[in-house]
C-alpha positions as CSV (number, residue, x, y, z in Angstrom):
1,M,7.8,-10.9,-66.5
2,T,4.6,-11.9,-64.8
3,T,1.8,-13.0,-67.0
4,L,-1.3,-10.8,-66.6
5,T,-4.4,-13.0,-66.6
6,Q,-7.1,-11.1,-64.7
7,K,-9.2,-8.4,-66.3
8,V,-10.9,-5.6,-64.3
9,Q,-13.4,-3.1,-65.8
10,I,-14.0,0.3,-64.3
11,L,-16.3,3.1,-65.3
12,L,-15.0,6.7,-65.2
13,T,-16.5,10.1,-65.7
14,D,-15.6,12.0,-68.9
15,E,-13.5,14.3,-66.7
16,Q,-11.6,11.5,-65.0
17,H,-10.9,9.8,-68.4
18,R,-9.6,13.1,-69.9
19,A,-7.4,13.6,-66.9
20,L,-6.0,10.1,-67.2
21,L,-5.4,10.6,-70.9
22,K,-3.3,13.7,-70.1
23,L,-1.2,11.7,-67.7
24,V,-0.8,8.9,-70.3
25,K,0.5,11.5,-72.8
26,A,2.8,13.2,-70.2
27,R,4.3,9.9,-68.9
28,G,4.4,8.1,-72.2
29,K,2.8,4.9,-70.8
30,P,-0.4,3.1,-71.8
31,L,-3.4,3.7,-69.7
32,S,-3.5,0.1,-68.4
33,V,0.1,0.4,-67.2
34,L,-0.6,3.7,-65.5
35,L,-3.7,2.3,-63.7
36,R,-1.9,-1.0,-62.7
37,E,1.0,1.0,-61.2
38,A,-1.5,3.2,-59.3
39,V,-3.3,0.1,-57.9
40,V,0.0,-1.4,-56.7
41,D,1.4,1.9,-55.4
42,K,-1.7,2.9,-53.5
43,L,-3.8,-0.1,-52.5
44,L,-1.5,-3.1,-52.4
45,I,1.3,-1.3,-50.6
46,E,-1.1,0.3,-48.1
47,A,-2.6,-3.2,-47.4
48,R,0.9,-4.6,-46.7
49,Q,1.7,-1.6,-44.5
50,A,-1.5,-2.1,-42.6
51,A,-0.8,-5.8,-42.0
52,K,2.7,-4.9,-40.7
53,R,1.3,-2.2,-38.5
54,K,-1.3,-4.6,-37.1
55,A,1.4,-7.2,-36.4
56,F,3.6,-4.6,-34.7
57,E,0.7,-3.5,-32.5
58,E,-0.1,-7.1,-31.5
59,I,3.5,-7.7,-30.6
60,A,3.7,-4.4,-28.6
61,A,0.5,-5.3,-26.7
62,M,2.0,-8.6,-25.5
63,S,2.9,-8.8,-21.9
64,L,6.4,-10.3,-22.1
65,P,8.9,-10.7,-19.2
66,V,11.7,-8.2,-19.8
67,A,14.7,-7.9,-17.5
68,E,17.1,-5.0,-17.2
69,W,19.6,-4.8,-20.1
70,P,22.7,-6.2,-18.2
71,E,20.7,-9.3,-17.2
72,M,19.3,-9.8,-20.7
73,E,22.8,-9.3,-22.2
74,D,24.2,-12.0,-19.9
75,E,21.4,-14.4,-20.9
76,I,22.0,-13.8,-24.6
77,E,25.7,-14.3,-24.1
78,R,25.2,-17.5,-22.2
79,E,22.8,-18.9,-24.8
80,H,25.0,-17.9,-27.7
81,T,28.1,-19.3,-26.0
82,A,26.3,-22.6,-25.2
83,E,25.7,-23.1,-29.0
84,L,29.3,-22.6,-30.0
85,P,31.8,-25.4,-30.2
86,A,34.0,-25.6,-27.1
87,A,37.1,-24.1,-28.7
88,Q,35.2,-21.0,-29.8
89,A,33.2,-20.6,-26.6
90,G,36.3,-20.3,-24.5
91,S,37.9,-17.7,-26.7
92,R,35.0,-15.2,-26.6
93,K,35.8,-12.0,-24.7
94,R,33.2,-9.5,-23.4
95,P,33.9,-5.9,-24.1
């Protein structure tokens, strides 16, 4: 289990606090656990997804040379075959 070493303090309205206490009772978890889970579920996961989305958009925006599939497939096959030991390379059959 990870050691928890950082403390965060938040201020809530009475209404927010009562609502959280109802959730605590319904779920049978301490308030700290409930809040920690909410932070991870909402904020940290959203941050990771945003980073992945940004990386995808950057890759998609790249202007990369792309050939037609048969040509790309041949190139992949040539490169893969070149990396195989001679005995294996000769035994590969294309579908």
